[in-house]
C-alpha positions in Angstrom: 1.5 -36.7 42.2 -1.1 -37.9 39.5 -3.2 -35.3 37.8 -6.9 -35.7 38.5 -8.9 -37.7 36.1 -11.9 -35.7 34.6 -14.8 -38.1 34.3 -16.6 -37.7 30.9 -19.2 -39.8 29.3 -17.8 -42.1 26.7 -20.3 -42.3 23.8 -18.2 -45.0 22.0 -18.3 -47.4 25.0 -22.0 -46.6 25.3 -22.6 -47.5 21.6 -20.3 -50.5 21.7 -21.9 -52.0 24.7 -25.4 -51.5 23.3 -24.4 -53.3 20.1 -22.7 -56.0 22.0 -25.9 -56.5 24.2 -27.8 -56.7 20.8 -30.1 -53.8 21.9 -31.7 -51.5 19.4 -31.7 -47.8 20.3 -35.5 -47.8 21.0 -35.1 -51.0 23.2 -32.3 -49.4 25.3 -34.4 -46.2 25.5 -37.3 -48.0 27.0 -35.3 -50.1 29.3 -33.4 -47.1 30.6 -36.3 -44.8 30.8 -35.0 -42.5 27.9 -36.2 -41.3 24.5 -34.7 -42.9 21.2 -33.6 -39.3 20.5 -31.5 -39.2 23.8 -29.8 -42.5 23.0 -28.7 -41.2 19.7 -27.6 -37.9 21.0 -25.6 -39.8 23.7 -24.1 -42.1 21.0 -23.0 -38.9 19.1 -21.5 -37.3 22.1 -24.0 -34.6 22.2 -24.9 -34.9 25.9 -21.6 -35.2 27.7 -23.2 -34.4 31.1 -25.9 -36.7 32.5 -27.9 -36.9 35.7 -26.4 -39.6 38.0 -29.6 -41.5 38.1 -29.7 -41.6 34.3 -26.2 -42.7 34.1 -26.9 -45.5 36.7 -30.1 -46.7 34.8 -28.0 -47.0 31.5 -25.1 -48.8 33.2 -27.6 -51.4 34.8 -29.4 -51.9 31.5 -25.9 -52.5 29.6 -24.6 -54.7 32.5 -21.7 -52.4 33.3 -20.8 -49.6 35.7 -21.0 -45.9 35.7 -17.3 -45.7 36.2 -16.7 -47.7 32.9 -19.1 -45.4 31.0 -17.2 -42.3 32.5 -13.8 -43.8 31.5 -12.7 -44.1 35.2 -11.9 -47.9 34.7 -11.2 -50.0 31.6 -13.1 -53.0 33.2 -16.6 -53.1 31.9 -17.6 -55.8 34.5 -20.5 -54.9 36.8 -19.8 -54.6 40.5 -22.8 -56.8 41.3 -25.5 -58.6 39.3 -28.9 -56.8 39.5 -32.0 -58.6 38.2 -34.2 -56.3 36.4 -37.8 -56.9 35.8 -39.2 -56.2 32.3 
């Protein structure tokens, strides 16, 4: 029997994907409906618990899944491609 995996927001994955996508914190904040302060706090691990909708918006902007940002999978590939209008 495997122990249950405790989902937890991974700030390193969040920051690494933001940088990989060449998004500045203020750009990511705008696209995900966050404040720049919230982005910085997420990157420092100061907000480990997020609303599901917020997590989903971040995942869409970064082109990944909520599962990847929560450490439930090591595959950052999105399940489906969603076209976002800017």
